[in-house]
N, C-alpha and C positions, 0 to 999 in steps of 0.2 A: 264427245259429251255435250249434251244440250238440254237435259231435263232437270228441272229444279223444283223442289218442294219448299215453300215458304211456310213456316209455322209461326203464327202470330199475325192478327189482322188489326192491330192498334194503329196509332198515328204513323209510326215509323214503318211498320209492316205494310201499311197501305202504300207508302212511297216506294218501297222495294218492289211490290207487285206491279205498280203502275210503270215504274221505270224499266222493269224487265219486259213488260208488255209492249214497250216502245222499241224493243230490239229483238225482233223475232229471228233475226239471222243468228244471234248468239243463243237465245233462249227459245227453243222451238216448242217446248212443252213446259207450261207453268201451272203449278197447282198451289193454291193458297188454302191453308187450313187453320182453324181456330176452334176454341171451345164453343163459341156461339156462331152458328152458321150464318145468322143474319148479318154479322159483321163482315163475313166474307162476301156476302151478296152485295153489300153496299160498296165494297172496294171493287168488286168485279164490274159493277156498273160504271165505275170511273175509268176503267182501263180502256185504252184505245183499240186493243185487239182482245179477243176472247181468252179467258183463262178458266181452268177448272177450279172448283172449290170443294172443300170437304170439312167435316166436323171431326175434331180430335181433342181429347183431354191429354195434354202434353205431360201431365204428372203421371199418367198411366203408361208404363213402358210397353206393355203388351198391346195396348190400343195404338200406340204410336208405331210399333213394329208392324202391325197389321196394315196401317195406312201406307207405310213406306213400301211394304211388299206389294200392295195394290198399285201404287203410283209408279214405283220403280225409278225414282230420281237418281241422277248422278251426284247431286249435292243437296243436302238439307241446309237451308238458311234459317237459323233459329232466331226469330224476332219475338219470341215469347218472353216471359218474365225470367230474370236471372235465377230464380229458384228452380226453374225447369231445365237448366243447362245440363245437369248430370243425367236425369232421365232421358233426355233427347240424345245425348252422347251414347248412353247405354243402348238405345234403340238403333242408332247408327252402327254400333259395333255388331249388334245382333243380326243386322241385315247387310253388313258389309257395304255401308254407304258413307261417303265423305261428308264432312260436317263444317259448318261455319257459324259464328255468332258475332254479336256486337258488344256484349258486356259479360263480365265474368260472373261465375257462380257466387251466390251468397245464400246461406241458410235462412229459412223463414223466421226462425226464433231469435236471431241475433243480428244486429246491424254490423256485419263484418264481411267485407267482400275482398277476397284474395284469390290469386291464381292457383294456389297449391293444390286445391281440390281437382282442378282440371289438368294441371301438369302431371298429376299422378296417373293420368290415362296414357302417358307417353308410350310405354312399352306395349300396351294393348293395341293402340292404333298402329304402332310401327309393325308389330308382328302380323297384324291383319292386312298390312299394305295400304292402309287408309290415311287420308290427310284430314286433320282437324285444324281449322284456322280460327284463332281466337281474337276477339276484339277488333273486328273490321267495321267499326262505325266511324264517328269522327274523333271523339276523345273518350275512350281509346279508339285508335284506327288511324285516321289521317295524321293526327299529331305524332304518333309513333313513326309513321312513314316519312313525315317531314324530317324528323331526326335522322332516320336511316338514309334519306336522300343526302342530307348534309354530310354524312359520314361516307357513304358510298361514292358520291360524286366529287369528293375532295374539296368541299368548301372549307373544311378544317383538317388539320393534321390530327388534332385531338379536340374533342368537345368536352369542356370542363364543367360548364354550368348550363343547366336546362331549366327554363321557366315555361311551363305550359300555361297559357293564358286564355280564358274563356269569358267572353263578354256577350251577353244578350242585352242589347240596348233597345229592345222592342217594347211596345205597349199593347197589351191585349184588352185593355179597358175593364178588366175585372178587378174586384177588390183584392182578391187573392186567388192565385191559380199557379199550378206547376206546369211546365212545358212538356214533361213526360210523366209516366205513371207516378201519381202523387206519393204512393207508399215508398217506391224506390227512391224518388227524389228527396223526400224528407229524411229517410234513413241515411242517405248519403251525406247530406249537409249537416246533420245534427250529431253524427259520431265525432269523436275526437279527431283533430287534424293530425297529419303525419307527413314528414318529408325525410329525404335521405341525404346524409352529409358525411363525407369522409368515412364511408364504409358502414355506417350504422343508421338505423331508423330512429327518428326523434319525434316523440308524440307531444302534442300541445292541446289545450282545451279547445273545443269547437269554436271556430270563428274568432279566435283570440288574437290573431295577427292579420293586419290588413295594411294595404298601401295603395297609392294611386298608380295606375298603369295607363300608358298612352296607347290606345287601340286604334289601328288604321280605320279611317272613315267614321270613327265614333268620337275619339278624343280621350282625355284623361278621365278615368272612371275608378271609383273605389272598388278594390278587389280583396277577396278574403282567401287566406291560405287554407285549403282543405286537402284531404287525401283523395287520390284517384288512382284506379288500378293500373294505368299504363306506367306509372312510376315504378311499379314492382318488376315489370318485364324490361323496361328500358335500362335499369341499373345493371341488368345482366348482359345487355347487348350493345351499349354505347361505350366505346373505348375511351379511357382516360377520365371518365366522369368523376367529379368531386362532389357535386350537389345537384339534386333535382327537386323541384317544387311545382305545385299545381295551384293556380289561382282562378277564382270564379267571382263574377260580379253579382251582387244582390242589392236591390233597392232598399231604401229605408223602410218602406211599408212591408216589404217581404220579411225583413229582419224583425220588425215590430210584431207581426203576426206569429212568426216562428217563436219568438220569446214567450208569447202568450200561450201558444200550443204546448210548449215545453213545461211552462209553469203550472198548467192545470192537468198535465198528464195525458194530453191527447195524442202524443206521439209514442206512447208506451206500446210495447210488444207483448206484455204479459196479459193474459185474459183477466177481465174483471166481471163481476156479476152485475147484470142489469135486468131487473124484473125477472129474476130467476134464471136468466140465460147468461152464458159465457160470451162476452164480446171482447175483441181486441181493439183498444182505442185507436190505434193507427188505421186499422181497416175501416172503422166507423168514420174517422175523419176523411179518409179517401172517398167514401161514398157521398160526403157532403160537398166535396170540391168539384169544380168543373172538369169534365172529361177533356184531356189534352187535345183530342182530335176535333173538339168543337171550337177551339180557340182561333183557328186560322182566319175565319171571316172577320175583316176589320182590323186584323193585327197589323201594326205599322212598325217601322224601324228596321234595324239590322242586327245580325250577329257578326261578331268579329273574333275569330278564334285562330290560335296558332301557337308557335313556339318561338321563344327568344333564346338564342344560343350564344354562348361565349366560350371562346377557346383560343387556339393558336393556329397560325398558318405560316409556314416558313419562318418560324421563330418569332412572329409578331402577333400581338393580341388582335383578335377579330371578334366582332359582335354582329349577328345577323338575326333577322326575323323572317319566318316563313309562315304565311297565314292565308286564310280565306275570309271574305266578307259575303254574307248572304242576306238577301232582302226578303222579309216576311211576306210583303204584298206580292212579290214576283213569284215566290214558291207557291203561294195560294193560287195564283193565276194558273200556274202550270199543273199542279197535282192536288189542289185543295188541301194543302198542308202548310203549317207555319214552318219557319226556317229551322227550328230546333229538330223537328221531325225530318225535314228534308236533308239536313246535314248528317243525320244518323242513317237515313235510309238509302241515300245514293251510294256511299262507299261499299256496302256489301254487294251491290250490283256490279261495280267495277272489280271487286275482289273475286266474285264468281266468274266474271269474264276472264280475269287473269288465270284462274284455275282451269277453266275450260280450254283456254288457248295454250296451256302448258307453260306460261310465264312463271307461275307459282306452282311448285310441285314438291313432293317428298312424302315419306311415310312417317307418321308421328304427329305430335301436337306442336303447333307453331304459333308464335305471336307474329303479327304482320310485319314488324320491323326486320324479321329474319329473311324476308323475301326481297327480290329486286324492287326498288322504290320507283325508279323512273318510269317504267311502262305503266304502272298503276296510276301515277300522278298524271301522266298524259291522258289516260283513259278517263279518270274521274273529272278532269277538267272539261272534256267533251260532253260529259253527262250532266254538267251543271254546277260543278264546284271548282272554278278556276282558283289557282294558287299563285302566290307572289313571293319573291325573295327580295328583301331590301337590307341594306346596311343599317345598323343602329348607330347613328353618330353620337359623339360625346355629348352628354347632357340630355339625350333624348329620353332615357328611361332611368334617370338618376334615382328617383324615389324607389323604384323596384330594386335596383342594384344596391342601394344603401340600407335597405331594411335588414335588421339584424335577425338572423336565424342560425 
């Protein structure tokens, strides 16, 4: 297997295409498709080896089927919007093609992202002898695999507490901007928070719990508890788990703008009338904000993302952190992308390599933590995302560990 079709030519999709084009031994035939052919042309110009490009409306199953039948990929890497996960999965089933994505499905009309819509495809993919790999970005993706590595490689006998921590300490110089699709980003952070504890999900008002977390190469930074989809799959696959939470950093200016947008209805999903036309406020706001792919030039600072794990080993308490640090300026130099796009776009390239080499296999729908972690982590480090395991000494993350949830 060596043929890949990438659907989606946004900031992260561009990274996927460029990184695949750097490894023609693994990816002998690469096609990049998007709704706007001009987006594909721009990405193709950045690739160090030639790739094919095509136009497709990923909402249209028949159109996607026709493209897959023409290209004949061994694997479709879905880098389109989360709304389009199910139509692309349907197209893969219709053409008997393997599938991978980086974010789970969410409906257009409600800010609710959960895996159950995609897990429902389990029997259809299994009966077809096909593999669907879900959530192979960074978070979800690498963060899941960090947890799996700790479990598979015996760093713990049981992992009891997981805190997924995501810090972007970069500065893009804009008054307000999101690092990936504004609509998806704003829906994600304005919905109610949620975490899992002692076998049940607990909901909290959006951004109502915060604490200082000490991030490698960044330092202590205010972080907010939000819901993120990898929690949903990790509670199924990490043995002995008692609690899992997800934390993300937001600057004061970001929070201030977010409060204003919410207060005047700009993040609404219901249509409103404007000069006789129906418009959706969130989509209008999206069009006003900078396009994420334009942020890379002049972006400074780093991302620091990982997992803080607490559990036991040989009857003794153990605390460890597994993480990656990525520099915005360095990723821009390599692939003309900021670090958030880079950390999202490199993992599916490694995931595809794992699949093509037979390291990841099986018929059905899988989350990445169900596969062997070590070969993936060795591969993703070579492609630009090195990872580190450190002990968390007493007193190092006390603010995080003491926050009441």
